[in-house]
C-alpha positions as CSV (number, residue, x, y, z in Angstrom):
1,V,35.4,-119.9,-39.4
2,P,38.4,-118.8,-41.4
3,S,39.8,-116.9,-38.5
4,K,39.2,-119.7,-36.0
5,T,41.1,-122.2,-38.0
6,L,44.0,-119.9,-38.5
7,I,44.0,-119.0,-34.8
8,R,44.3,-122.7,-34.0
9,T,47.0,-123.1,-36.5
10,A,49.0,-120.3,-35.0
11,E,48.4,-121.7,-31.6
12,D,49.7,-125.1,-32.6
13,F,52.8,-123.7,-34.1
14,H,53.5,-121.4,-31.0
15,N,53.0,-124.2,-28.6
16,A,55.1,-126.7,-30.5
17,S,58.1,-124.4,-30.2
18,R,57.5,-123.4,-26.5
19,P,57.0,-126.3,-24.2
20,R,56.0,-125.4,-20.7
21,F,57.6,-128.5,-19.1
22,E,61.2,-128.9,-18.1
23,G,63.2,-131.6,-19.8
24,I,61.4,-131.1,-23.2
25,E,63.0,-129.4,-26.2
26,T,61.1,-128.8,-29.4
27,T,61.3,-126.8,-32.5
28,A,58.8,-125.9,-35.1
29,T,58.9,-124.4,-38.6
30,I,56.5,-123.0,-41.1
31,S,57.7,-124.7,-44.2
32,D,54.9,-123.5,-46.6
33,F,52.6,-120.6,-45.5
34,K,50.8,-120.9,-48.8
35,K,49.8,-124.3,-47.9
36,V,48.4,-123.2,-44.6
37,I,46.2,-120.6,-46.5
38,E,45.1,-123.2,-49.0
39,Q,44.0,-125.7,-46.2
40,K,41.9,-122.9,-44.8
41,R,40.3,-122.3,-48.2
42,E,39.5,-125.9,-48.6
43,M,37.9,-126.1,-45.2
44,V,35.7,-123.0,-45.9
45,R,34.7,-124.4,-49.3
46,D,33.7,-127.7,-47.7
47,L,31.8,-126.2,-44.9
48,R,29.9,-123.8,-47.2
49,Q,28.8,-126.7,-49.3
50,E,28.0,-129.2,-46.6
51,K,26.5,-126.8,-43.9
52,Y,24.7,-124.3,-46.1
53,V,24.1,-125.3,-49.8
54,N,23.5,-129.0,-49.2
55,V,21.2,-128.3,-46.3
56,I,18.7,-126.4,-48.3
57,K,19.1,-127.7,-51.9
58,D,16.6,-130.5,-51.5
59,D,14.1,-128.6,-49.5
60,P,11.0,-128.0,-51.6
61,N,10.0,-124.9,-49.6
62,I,13.3,-123.0,-50.3
63,T,14.2,-121.4,-53.6
64,L,17.7,-120.2,-53.7
65,I,18.3,-117.2,-56.0
66,E,21.8,-115.8,-56.4
67,G,22.2,-112.2,-57.0
68,Y,22.1,-108.7,-55.5
69,G,18.6,-107.8,-54.2
70,K,17.0,-104.5,-53.4
71,L,13.7,-103.5,-51.9
72,T,11.3,-101.7,-54.3
73,Q,8.3,-101.8,-51.9
74,A,7.6,-103.0,-48.4
75,N,6.6,-106.4,-49.8
76,Q,8.8,-106.5,-53.0
77,V,12.4,-107.5,-53.7
78,E,14.0,-107.0,-57.1
79,V,16.9,-109.5,-58.0
80,N,18.5,-109.9,-61.4
81,N,15.8,-107.7,-63.0
82,S,13.0,-109.9,-61.6
83,T,10.6,-108.8,-58.9
84,Y,9.5,-111.2,-56.0
85,T,6.5,-110.4,-53.8
86,S,6.2,-111.6,-50.2
87,E,4.0,-111.0,-47.1
88,N,7.2,-110.8,-45.0
89,I,10.9,-110.0,-45.7
90,L,13.9,-110.8,-43.5
91,I,17.1,-108.8,-44.0
92,A,20.2,-110.6,-42.9
93,T,22.8,-109.1,-45.1
94,G,25.5,-108.9,-42.5
95,A,28.3,-106.3,-41.9
96,S,31.6,-105.6,-43.4
97,P,34.8,-103.8,-42.3
98,F,34.4,-100.0,-41.6
99,I,37.3,-98.1,-43.2
100,P,38.1,-94.8,-41.6
101,E,38.9,-91.6,-43.6
102,I,42.6,-91.5,-43.2
103,P,44.8,-89.4,-45.5
104,G,46.7,-91.7,-48.0
105,L,45.3,-95.1,-46.5
106,K,43.3,-96.0,-49.7
107,E,46.1,-95.0,-52.0
108,A,48.6,-97.1,-49.9
109,G,46.4,-100.1,-49.8
110,Y,45.3,-102.1,-46.8
111,L,44.0,-105.4,-45.5
112,T,40.8,-106.3,-43.7
113,N,40.2,-109.4,-41.6
114,E,38.9,-111.0,-44.8
115,S,41.6,-110.2,-47.2
116,A,44.3,-110.8,-44.6
117,Y,43.3,-114.5,-44.7
118,E,44.1,-114.7,-48.4
119,L,47.7,-113.7,-48.1
120,E,50.1,-116.2,-49.5
121,E,53.1,-114.6,-48.1
122,L,53.5,-113.8,-44.4
123,P,54.2,-110.1,-43.8
124,E,57.4,-109.4,-41.9
125,E,56.0,-106.3,-40.3
126,L,52.2,-105.7,-39.8
127,V,50.5,-102.7,-38.3
128,I,46.9,-103.2,-37.1
129,L,44.6,-100.3,-36.7
130,G,42.0,-100.8,-33.9
131,G,42.0,-102.6,-30.5
132,G,38.8,-104.6,-30.5
133,Y,38.3,-108.3,-30.6
134,I,39.0,-108.7,-34.5
135,A,42.2,-106.6,-34.1
136,L,43.5,-108.6,-31.2
137,E,42.7,-112.1,-32.5
138,N,44.5,-111.1,-35.7
139,A,47.4,-109.5,-33.9
140,Q,48.1,-112.6,-31.9
141,L,47.5,-114.9,-34.9
142,F,50.1,-113.1,-37.2
143,S,52.5,-112.5,-34.4
144,R,52.6,-116.2,-33.5
145,L,53.1,-117.2,-37.2
146,G,56.2,-114.9,-37.3
147,S,55.1,-111.3,-38.2
148,K,56.3,-108.3,-36.1
149,V,53.0,-106.8,-35.0
150,T,52.2,-103.4,-33.8
151,V,48.6,-102.5,-32.6
152,L,47.4,-98.9,-32.7
153,Q,44.4,-98.3,-30.5
154,R,42.6,-94.9,-30.3
155,S,41.1,-95.4,-26.8
156,E,42.8,-95.5,-23.4
157,H,42.9,-99.3,-23.5
158,V,42.1,-102.3,-25.9
159,L,38.7,-103.8,-25.7
160,S,37.3,-100.5,-24.8
161,D,33.9,-101.9,-23.9
162,Q,35.4,-104.2,-21.4
163,P,36.6,-103.5,-17.9
164,K,40.2,-101.8,-17.9
165,E,41.4,-104.5,-15.4
166,L,40.6,-107.3,-17.9
167,A,41.9,-105.4,-20.9
168,T,45.2,-104.4,-19.2
169,A,45.9,-108.0,-18.2
170,L,45.3,-109.3,-21.6
171,S,47.6,-106.6,-23.1
172,G,50.2,-107.7,-20.7
173,F,50.1,-111.3,-21.9
174,L,50.1,-110.3,-25.5
175,E,53.1,-108.0,-25.0
176,E,54.9,-110.8,-23.4
177,E,54.6,-112.8,-26.6
178,G,56.3,-110.0,-28.5
179,L,53.4,-107.8,-29.7
180,T,53.6,-104.0,-29.4
181,I,50.4,-102.3,-28.3
182,L,50.1,-98.5,-28.4
183,T,47.1,-96.7,-27.0
184,N,45.8,-93.2,-27.1
185,T,46.8,-93.0,-30.6
186,E,45.6,-90.9,-33.6
187,I,46.5,-91.8,-37.2
188,L,47.7,-88.8,-39.2
189,E,48.6,-90.2,-42.5
190,V,49.7,-93.2,-44.5
191,I,52.3,-93.0,-47.3
192,K,53.3,-95.8,-49.6
193,S,57.0,-96.1,-50.6
194,D,58.2,-99.0,-52.8
195,K,56.7,-102.1,-51.0
196,K,56.4,-100.5,-47.6
197,R,53.7,-98.4,-45.9
198,S,54.7,-95.6,-43.6
199,I,52.2,-94.6,-41.0
200,R,52.4,-91.2,-39.2
201,F,50.5,-91.1,-35.9
202,T,50.6,-89.7,-32.4
203,V,50.7,-91.3,-29.0
204,N,49.4,-89.1,-26.2
205,G,50.0,-86.2,-28.6
206,E,53.6,-87.1,-29.5
207,E,54.2,-87.8,-33.1
208,R,55.8,-91.0,-34.3
209,E,56.3,-93.0,-37.4
210,L,56.2,-96.7,-38.3
211,E,57.0,-98.7,-41.4
212,A,55.3,-102.0,-42.3
213,D,54.8,-104.4,-45.1
214,Q,51.0,-104.5,-44.6
215,I,48.3,-102.4,-42.7
216,L,45.3,-104.4,-41.4
217,V,42.3,-102.2,-40.7
218,A,40.1,-103.5,-37.7
219,T,38.3,-100.3,-36.7
220,G,34.9,-101.7,-36.4
221,R,32.1,-102.8,-38.7
222,Q,29.3,-101.3,-40.8
223,G,25.9,-102.7,-41.9
224,N,25.7,-104.0,-45.5
225,T,22.5,-101.9,-46.3
226,E,23.9,-99.2,-48.7
227,N,22.3,-100.8,-51.9
228,L,19.1,-102.2,-50.4
229,N,17.0,-99.1,-51.1
230,L,15.6,-99.1,-47.6
231,K,14.1,-95.7,-47.9
232,S,11.5,-97.1,-50.3
233,T,10.0,-98.9,-47.4
234,G,10.4,-96.2,-44.8
235,I,13.3,-97.7,-42.9
236,D,16.1,-95.4,-41.8
237,T,19.4,-96.7,-40.7
238,K,21.4,-95.8,-37.5
239,G,25.0,-95.3,-36.8
240,R,27.1,-97.1,-39.4
241,N,24.3,-98.2,-41.7
242,Y,22.7,-100.5,-39.3
243,I,18.9,-101.5,-39.1
244,P,17.1,-100.7,-35.9
245,V,14.6,-103.2,-34.8
246,D,12.4,-104.0,-31.7
247,E,12.7,-106.9,-29.4
248,T,10.7,-109.0,-31.9
249,M,13.1,-108.2,-34.7
250,R,10.7,-106.1,-36.5
251,T,11.8,-102.9,-38.2
252,K,9.6,-99.8,-38.2
253,T,7.9,-101.4,-41.2
254,S,6.1,-104.2,-39.5
255,N,6.4,-106.9,-42.3
256,I,10.1,-106.3,-42.6
257,F,12.3,-108.1,-40.1
258,A,16.1,-108.0,-39.7
259,A,18.6,-110.2,-37.9
260,G,22.4,-110.7,-37.4
261,D,25.3,-108.4,-37.9
262,V,23.3,-106.0,-39.9
263,L,21.7,-104.9,-36.6
264,G,25.1,-103.6,-35.4
265,E,24.9,-105.3,-31.9
266,R,26.2,-108.6,-30.5
267,Q,27.9,-109.6,-33.6
268,F,28.4,-113.2,-33.0
269,V,27.4,-116.2,-35.3
270,Y,25.3,-117.9,-32.6
271,T,23.5,-114.6,-31.8
272,A,22.7,-114.1,-35.5
273,A,21.2,-117.6,-35.7
274,Y,19.2,-116.9,-32.5
275,E,17.9,-113.5,-33.9
276,G,17.1,-115.2,-37.3
277,K,15.0,-117.8,-35.5
278,I,13.0,-115.2,-33.6
279,A,12.4,-113.2,-36.7
280,A,11.3,-116.2,-38.8
281,E,8.9,-117.5,-36.1
282,N,7.4,-114.1,-35.6
283,A,7.0,-113.6,-39.4
284,M,5.5,-117.0,-40.2
285,R,3.3,-117.2,-37.1
286,E,2.4,-113.6,-36.9
287,S,3.5,-113.7,-33.3
288,H,5.5,-111.3,-31.0
289,E,8.1,-113.4,-29.3
290,K,10.8,-111.2,-27.8
291,A,14.5,-111.9,-28.0
292,D,16.2,-112.2,-24.6
293,F,19.9,-111.4,-24.4
294,S,20.2,-111.0,-20.7
295,V,22.2,-114.2,-20.4
296,L,24.3,-114.1,-23.6
297,P,27.6,-115.8,-23.3
298,W,30.4,-114.4,-25.6
299,V,34.1,-115.3,-26.4
300,I,37.1,-113.4,-27.7
301,F,39.5,-116.1,-29.2
302,T,42.8,-114.6,-28.1
303,D,45.0,-116.8,-25.9
304,P,44.2,-116.5,-23.1
305,Q,40.6,-116.2,-24.1
306,V,38.3,-113.5,-22.9
307,A,34.9,-114.7,-22.0
308,G,31.8,-113.2,-20.3
309,V,28.2,-113.7,-19.5
310,G,25.7,-111.4,-17.7
311,M,26.7,-108.2,-16.0
312,D,30.1,-106.9,-15.3
313,E,30.7,-104.7,-12.2
314,Q,30.0,-101.4,-14.1
315,Q,26.8,-102.7,-15.4
316,A,25.7,-103.9,-12.0
317,E,26.5,-100.5,-10.5
318,E,24.5,-98.7,-13.2
319,A,21.5,-101.0,-12.7
320,G,21.6,-100.3,-9.0
321,V,22.2,-103.9,-8.0
322,N,23.8,-104.5,-4.5
323,Y,26.6,-106.7,-5.8
324,Q,29.8,-108.4,-4.8
325,A,32.6,-109.3,-7.0
326,T,35.0,-112.2,-6.3
327,K,38.2,-112.8,-8.3
328,L,40.1,-115.9,-8.4
329,T,43.6,-115.8,-10.1
330,L,44.6,-118.9,-12.0
331,D,47.9,-119.3,-9.9
332,N,45.4,-120.5,-7.3
333,V,43.8,-123.2,-9.4
334,P,45.4,-126.7,-9.2
335,R,44.4,-127.6,-12.8
336,S,46.1,-124.4,-14.1
337,I,49.2,-125.0,-11.9
338,A,49.5,-128.6,-13.2
339,A,49.2,-127.4,-16.8
340,R,52.0,-124.8,-16.1
341,D,49.8,-122.1,-17.4
342,T,48.3,-119.7,-14.8
343,R,47.7,-116.7,-17.0
344,G,44.5,-115.0,-16.1
345,F,41.6,-115.0,-13.6
346,I,38.0,-115.7,-13.1
347,K,35.7,-113.1,-11.7
348,L,32.2,-113.9,-10.5
349,I,29.5,-111.2,-9.6
350,R,26.6,-112.0,-7.3
351,N,23.5,-110.1,-6.1
352,K,24.2,-109.8,-2.3
353,D,20.4,-109.4,-1.6
354,N,19.5,-112.9,-3.0
355,D,22.9,-114.6,-3.5
356,H,22.2,-115.1,-7.2
357,L,25.0,-115.2,-9.7
358,I,24.4,-112.3,-12.1
359,G,27.6,-112.2,-14.2
360,A,31.2,-113.5,-14.9
361,R,34.3,-112.2,-16.6
362,I,36.9,-114.8,-17.5
363,L,40.4,-114.4,-18.7
364,A,41.9,-117.9,-19.1
365,P,43.2,-120.4,-21.6
366,E,40.1,-122.1,-23.0
367,G,38.1,-119.8,-20.7
368,S,35.0,-120.3,-22.8
369,E,34.6,-123.9,-21.4
370,L,33.3,-122.4,-18.2
371,L,30.6,-120.3,-19.7
372,M,27.8,-122.8,-20.2
373,E,27.6,-123.8,-16.5
374,L,27.7,-120.2,-15.5
375,A,25.0,-119.1,-18.1
376,M,22.7,-121.9,-16.8
377,A,23.3,-120.7,-13.3
378,I,22.3,-117.2,-14.1
379,R,19.3,-118.2,-16.3
380,H,17.8,-120.4,-13.6
381,G,18.7,-118.1,-10.5
382,I,21.0,-120.6,-8.9
383,T,22.5,-119.2,-5.7
384,I,26.3,-119.0,-5.2
385,Q,25.8,-121.1,-2.0
386,S,24.2,-123.9,-4.2
387,L,27.1,-123.6,-6.7
């Protein structure tokens, strides 16, 4: 929520000063950046109270205990020196930013996507480490608000888990707005001098150096499991401290479930809610309902947005599907032409054997609006001919 409201703030400011239609002249100014941040804080406080605290406070079946909990046995949790026993336990402790071991980074100081939203002064120069969705959303956000932003990505292209065609097109649109995106980089060292940070790095093996007011680290996430004492229950973590579960959201200890970002996969709010629902129902009913992510829509809130559902071309190839991909660029869409915004494309992927839609990848302003219809078509096996 904090990122989404600031993304919309930056979008409004950007569009207000750049009309797409001839004969219109406008200007826009950020008169009080601190006020922008305070408005975000107020909204978060209100939502936390209205959508979470107030929802459960009057439920007689829910007891809210504030504190840091740790497991002591497979059916016991200790919080604030008190022990609570339960037949089943659900772990939903989320994830936090992963900070890589870079010489000098800790000493120089850095931002994460959480602390960046508490800045009360807009940085003039911002370097972002990482090229995933968190990095790109924040890069565009701060660039549109007025920061000079440079993105340093280790891989060949940003959004390394997405098709290169899509990532390259998005990079082009971001660079047109003034962002600098460097790929195939390796960070060597960070040095703090006065109020600046100096970053030494390589691009394709060639050493370079940048100075910035702030460094935002967006190099991935890690599970919040370090202090849970999972070993007391026989549960081992995987990767960056994530909890492995089966399709029913059970861990290897059958009465302990896990859901949400702490799993390390599909880190979206709505996915966490779905996983939590599956876990809770299986725990309370002693059932074995399986989570189904085969038709999971997802969105990256850059502008244009990146959105997808089902398979991409590589996934279809690996699954042995006889597929066909069709791409429609937005300069062929009358609605986009009328809006004077033809950035991006829509790509649909179908199974040639039965004409079923099996996937879509979208790069378009408000591209997420198309996802629900496409997800329904995939879920119910609707043919391309019927669409």
